[in-house]
C-alpha positions in Angstrom: 0.1 -0.2 -0.3 2.8 2.4 0.6 4.5 1.7 -2.6 1.4 2.5 -4.8 0.8 5.5 -3.0 4.5 6.4 -3.7 4.0 5.9 -7.2 0.9 8.2 -7.1 2.8 10.7 -5.6 5.8 10.9 -7.6 3.4 10.5 -11.2 1.6 13.4 -9.5 4.5 15.5 -9.0 5.9 15.2 -12.8 4.7 18.5 -15.0 2.2 17.6 -17.6 3.9 17.7 -21.3 0.9 19.9 -22.5 2.1 22.7 -20.2 5.7 22.7 -20.9 4.7 22.9 -24.4 2.4 25.9 -23.8 5.2 27.5 -21.6 7.7 26.7 -24.6 5.2 28.2 -27.2 4.7 31.5 -25.1 8.5 31.8 -24.8 8.6 31.0 -28.4 6.1 33.9 -29.4 7.1 36.1 -27.4 10.5 36.2 -28.4 9.3 36.1 -32.2 7.5 39.6 -31.3 10.0 41.0 -29.5 12.6 40.1 -31.6 14.9 38.2 -29.0 18.1 35.9 -30.0 17.4 33.6 -27.3 19.6 31.1 -29.5 21.9 28.9 -27.4 25.6 28.4 -28.0 27.0 25.0 -27.7 30.2 24.3 -25.9 32.8 22.4 -27.6 34.2 19.6 -24.9 37.9 19.4 -23.7 40.2 17.7 -25.4 40.6 14.3 -24.1 44.3 13.8 -22.3 46.9 10.7 -23.1 45.2 8.9 -20.3 41.4 9.5 -20.8 39.5 6.9 -22.4 39.2 6.7 -26.3 35.6 5.5 -26.5 34.2 8.7 -24.3 36.1 11.1 -26.3 34.4 9.4 -29.4 31.1 9.7 -28.0 31.7 13.3 -26.8 32.6 14.4 -30.2 29.8 12.7 -31.9 27.1 14.4 -29.2 28.8 17.9 -30.1 28.5 17.4 -34.1 24.8 16.4 -33.5 24.4 19.3 -30.9 25.5 21.9 -33.7 23.6 20.4 -36.9 20.1 20.8 -34.2 21.6 24.6 -33.6 22.1 25.0 -37.5 18.6 24.0 -38.0 16.7 26.0 -35.5 18.6 29.0 -36.6 17.4 28.2 -40.0 13.6 27.4 -38.8 14.1 30.9 -37.0 15.2 33.0 -40.1 12.6 31.5 -41.8 10.1 32.5 -39.7 11.3 35.9 -38.7 9.5 37.2 -42.1 6.3 37.9 -41.6 5.5 38.7 -44.9 6.0 35.0 -46.3 3.0 34.7 -48.7 0.4 36.2 -50.2 -2.9 35.4 -51.2 -3.8 36.1 -54.2 -7.7 37.8 -54.4 -8.6 36.7 -57.7 -8.2 32.8 -58.2 -7.0 32.3 -54.1 -3.4 31.7 -55.2 -0.5 31.6 -52.8 2.4 33.2 -53.8 5.8 33.1 -52.0 7.0 36.5 -51.2 10.2 36.8 -53.8 12.7 39.6 -53.1 12.2 42.1 -55.9 15.9 42.5 -56.3 15.8 38.5 -57.7 12.8 39.7 -60.2 12.8 42.3 -63.1 10.5 44.9 -62.8 7.1 45.1 -60.7 6.6 40.9 -61.2 6.8 40.1 -57.8 3.9 42.0 -56.8 1.8 39.8 -59.8 0.2 36.4 -59.0 2.3 33.7 -60.6 -1.3 31.9 -61.7 -3.4 34.7 -63.1 -0.9 37.3 -63.3 -3.1 39.7 -61.1 -1.3 42.7 -58.9 -0.9 42.3 -55.5 -2.5 44.0 -52.8 -0.5 43.8 -49.9 -2.9 42.2 -48.2 -0.5 39.5 -46.2 -1.0 36.0 -44.8 0.8 35.9 -41.0 3.0 32.4 -41.1 1.2 31.2 -37.2 3.3 30.8 -34.3 2.6 27.6 -32.1 0.9 29.9 -29.2 -1.2 31.1 -32.2 -1.9 27.4 -33.5 -2.7 26.2 -29.6 -4.9 29.3 -29.0 -2.5 30.4 -26.2 -3.1 33.9 -28.1 -5.4 35.3 -30.2 -4.8 34.8 -34.0 -4.4 37.7 -36.3 -8.3 38.6 -37.6 -9.3 37.2 -41.0 -9.6 39.1 -44.2 -11.7 42.2 -44.1 -14.8 42.1 -46.1 -16.1 45.2 -48.7 -18.5 46.0 -46.3 -16.4 45.8 -42.9 -13.7 48.0 -45.4 -17.0 50.4 -45.9 -17.6 50.9 -42.7 -13.8 51.9 -41.8 -14.0 54.4 -44.2 -17.6 55.8 -42.7 -15.8 55.8 -39.2 -12.8 57.6 -40.5 -15.1 60.2 -42.5 -17.1 60.7 -39.4 -14.2 61.3 -37.1 -12.8 63.8 -39.9 -9.6 62.1 -40.5 -9.7 63.4 -44.4 -9.6 67.1 -42.9 -7.1 66.5 -40.5 -3.2 66.1 -41.6 -1.5 62.8 -41.6 -0.8 61.9 -38.1 3.0 60.9 -39.2 4.3 63.5 -41.2 1.8 66.1 -40.4 0.9 67.4 -43.5 -2.4 67.6 -45.4 -3.0 64.6 -47.5 -3.9 66.4 -50.5 -3.8 64.4 -53.7 -0.7 61.7 -52.6 -1.4 58.4 -52.4 -3.2 57.6 -49.1 -3.8 54.1 -47.6 -6.9 53.1 -44.7 -5.7 50.9 -41.7 -8.5 48.0 -40.3 -8.4 50.5 -37.6 -10.1 53.2 -39.9 -7.0 55.5 -39.7 -5.4 56.8 -42.6 -1.9 57.7 -43.9 0.2 58.5 -46.4 1.5 55.6 -48.4 4.8 56.3 -48.2 4.6 57.4 -44.4 3.4 53.8 -43.4 5.4 52.4 -45.5 8.8 54.2 -44.1 7.3 53.4 -40.7 6.8 49.8 -41.0 10.6 49.4 -42.3 12.3 51.1 -39.3 10.0 49.3 -36.8 11.8 46.9 -34.4 9.4 44.0 -34.3 7.8 41.5 -36.6 4.5 42.7 -36.1 2.6 45.3 -37.8 1.4 48.2 -35.7 -0.3 51.1 -35.7 0.8 54.5 -35.3 -1.8 55.9 -33.1 -4.0 52.9 -31.6 -1.2 50.5 -31.7 -3.2 47.3 -33.4 -1.1 44.4 -34.5 -1.3 43.0 -37.4 -3.6 45.5 -39.2 -4.7 45.1 -43.2 -4.7 48.5 -45.2 -6.0 49.3 -48.2 -5.9 52.2 -50.3 -8.4 55.2 -50.7 -8.9 58.4 -52.4 -11.5 59.8 -49.7 -8.6 62.2 -48.6 -7.5 63.2 -52.1 -11.3 63.2 -53.0 -12.1 65.7 -50.2 -8.9 67.9 -51.2 -10.4 68.4 -54.6 -14.1 69.1 -53.5 -12.4 72.0 -50.8 -10.2 73.4 -53.8 -13.1 73.8 -56.2 -15.1 75.4 -53.4 -12.6 77.7 -52.8 -11.4 78.5 -56.6 -15.3 79.3 -57.0 -15.9 81.5 -54.0 -13.2 83.8 -54.9 -14.2 83.7 -58.8 -18.0 84.4 -57.3 -16.7 87.0 -54.7 -14.3 89.0 -57.7 -17.9 88.7 -60.3 -20.2 90.0 -57.6 -18.7 92.5 -56.7 -17.7 93.9 -60.0 -21.5 93.6 -60.9 -22.4 95.2 -57.6 -20.4 98.7 -58.8 -22.2 98.4 -61.6 -25.5 98.1 -60.3 -24.7 100.6 -58.0 -23.6 103.0 -60.6 -26.4 102.4 -62.0 -28.9 102.8 -59.2 -27.7 106.1 -58.1 -27.5 107.6 -61.8 -31.2 107.4 -62.4 -31.6 109.8 -58.9 -32.7 107.0 -56.8 -31.4 106.4 -53.2 -30.2 108.9 -50.5 -28.2 112.0 -51.5 -25.4 111.7 -49.3 -24.9 108.2 -50.2 -25.2 108.9 -53.6 -22.8 111.9 -53.5 -20.5 109.9 -51.2 -20.5 107.1 -54.1 -19.3 109.5 -56.8 -16.9 111.1 -55.4 -15.3 107.7 -54.1 -15.3 106.9 -58.1 -14.2 109.8 -58.9 -11.3 109.3 -56.4 -10.7 105.9 -57.5 -10.2 107.6 -61.1 -7.6 110.3 -60.3 -5.1 107.5 -58.5 -5.5 105.7 -61.3 -4.7 108.2 -63.6 -2.0 109.8 -60.9 -0.6 106.5 -60.9 -0.1 105.9 -64.4 1.4 109.7 -64.7 4.4 109.2 -62.2 5.2 105.6 -63.2 5.7 106.8 -67.1 7.8 110.1 -65.6 9.8 107.3 -63.5 10.1 105.5 -66.5 11.1 108.3 -68.7 13.7 109.4 -66.1 15.4 106.4 -65.6 15.9 105.9 -69.3 17.5 109.3 -69.5 19.5 108.6 -66.2 20.7 105.4 -68.1 21.7 107.5 -71.1 23.4 109.7 -68.9 25.5 106.9 -67.1 26.4 105.5 -70.7 27.7 108.7 -71.8 29.8 109.6 -69.0 31.2 106.2 -68.7 32.1 106.3 -72.6 33.8 109.4 -72.0 35.9 108.6 -69.8 37.0 105.4 -71.6 37.7 107.4 -74.9 39.5 110.2 -72.9 43.6 110.8 -72.3 45.3 109.5 -69.6 47.1 112.9 -69.0 44.4 114.6 -66.5 43.0 118.1 -67.6 43.4 120.9 -65.4 41.2 123.7 -64.9 42.3 127.3 -63.2 40.9 129.0 -60.6 40.1 132.7 -62.0 40.5 133.8 -58.4 43.5 132.0 -57.0 45.3 130.9 -59.9 45.6 127.1 -58.5 45.4 124.1 -60.9 42.5 121.6 -60.5 42.1 118.1 -61.8 39.3 119.1 -64.3 36.0 117.1 -64.3 35.3 116.9 -61.1 35.2 119.4 -58.0 38.1 117.9 -55.6 37.7 120.2 -53.0 34.3 118.9 -52.0 35.3 115.2 -52.6 38.4 116.0 -50.8 36.2 117.5 -47.9 34.2 114.3 -48.1 36.8 112.3 -47.8 38.4 114.4 -44.8 35.0 114.6 -42.9 34.8 110.7 -43.0 38.2 110.4 -41.1 39.3 107.5 -43.0 42.8 106.1 -41.3 43.5 102.8 -42.9 43.5 101.4 -46.5 40.7 99.3 -47.5 42.9 97.0 -49.8 46.1 95.9 -47.2 43.8 97.0 -44.3 47.1 99.2 -42.8 47.0 103.1 -41.5 48.0 105.5 -43.9 50.1 107.4 -41.2 50.4 111.0 -40.2 51.8 112.7 -43.2 49.3 111.0 -45.7 52.4 110.6 -48.2 51.9 108.1 -50.9 47.9 108.2 -50.9 45.6 108.3 -53.4 42.6 110.1 -53.5 39.9 108.6 -55.7 36.9 110.7 -57.6 34.6 108.6 -55.3 35.8 110.3 -52.0 37.8 106.7 -51.1 41.5 106.8 -50.6 44.0 104.1 -50.7 47.3 103.1 -51.1 48.9 104.4 -54.9 51.0 100.9 -54.4 47.8 99.2 -53.3 45.5 100.8 -55.8 48.2 100.5 -58.4 48.3 96.7 -57.8 44.6 96.4 -57.8 44.4 97.7 -61.0 46.8 95.5 -62.7 44.6 92.3 -61.8 41.8 94.5 -62.9 39.3 92.4 -65.3 36.8 94.8 -66.4 37.8 97.3 -68.7 36.7 100.5 -66.7 38.6 100.7 -63.4 36.2 100.0 -60.6 36.5 101.3 -56.7 37.4 98.5 -54.7 34.7 99.6 -52.0 32.0 101.1 -53.9 32.5 99.7 -57.6 32.2 103.1 -59.3 34.1 104.5 -62.1 36.7 106.8 -61.0 39.6 109.1 -61.8 42.3 109.7 -58.8 45.1 112.3 -57.7 47.2 112.1 -55.0 46.0 113.4 -51.5 49.0 116.0 -51.1 48.2 117.6 -54.0 44.6 117.9 -53.6 45.3 118.8 -50.1 48.0 121.6 -51.5 45.2 122.7 -54.0 42.6 123.2 -51.4 44.9 125.4 -48.6 45.5 127.7 -51.6 41.6 127.9 -51.9 41.2 129.0 -48.5 
């Protein structure tokens, strides 16, 4: 009696096989869902010493190679099962097509059914895990029917998703390609594709509600709403413009017949006369500005032509009051006073000071001063036919600072 009771207690203490399988199935499902690497690494047995038994060493080596083969087969199975997009079903002929990489095919042949040639609809079957087959984890939902897809679109429209921007890129849908998920959320096709590409899990998850194993379908709800809204806006702007123009003609016809309030009639015609006067003044000012600009351009071209073709030797003019010799063509006294009032103490070419005596400094007709050697080097490397000032880019004539200063002192 005691031996039978002991045997029963040992049998009850042993775990049930189904419990062990369920635990392993749940562990495998969680590892696949979270992309965990739980593969075991085999340990190579130690080399046998000289005094050890040869039979034991051979058995250890055989056991090690058998273990390595098992690990490699598990790795191959896990690699094949990690691809959750392995099979897609044709909607026309219900033929199961294997998922092939695009690099192994030409063009978009991988997106067509091998039996009937129908274009793929991106509705992919998921390979079930052992936990899903045993009912421990909820299976992926079945493929939605046409009525269910219409219900999803109605939910999205009632929620106002077509009027709101995409939840991923925060831009309006516009006329770009859009998709609607089985959870009734809408996204740009490019946005959801990029989200799925960089998602670090084997299960597709909605970016908003986190629903797993969703289905997606192309939709044109947001595009239709965008076109309708744009057409309404264009029509509103055009109708407003036509109505305002027609209203002005109707008011003029109404007040011209002598009807209406005299004060408002006088104000209306005064406003019309004022607008006409403003348009006339604007047209005349534009015409005067264009004529002035044309004449100024002619004067500028004429002066530049004269400066190009004139002799290099500076012409001089004599002041009848003092008899001082001035370089002709420019008011060098005003130029000298302007440069002196600016109080520039360094050359803009070499960024060095002029010195207190201002010896070796050249004054340009644009009132900028430079070292004579710096200005000569700048003119040697000038690519234009006319020498331009390094600061204001204006054509110039140059004189030495001391010469102009001497003439200015004589005039005083």
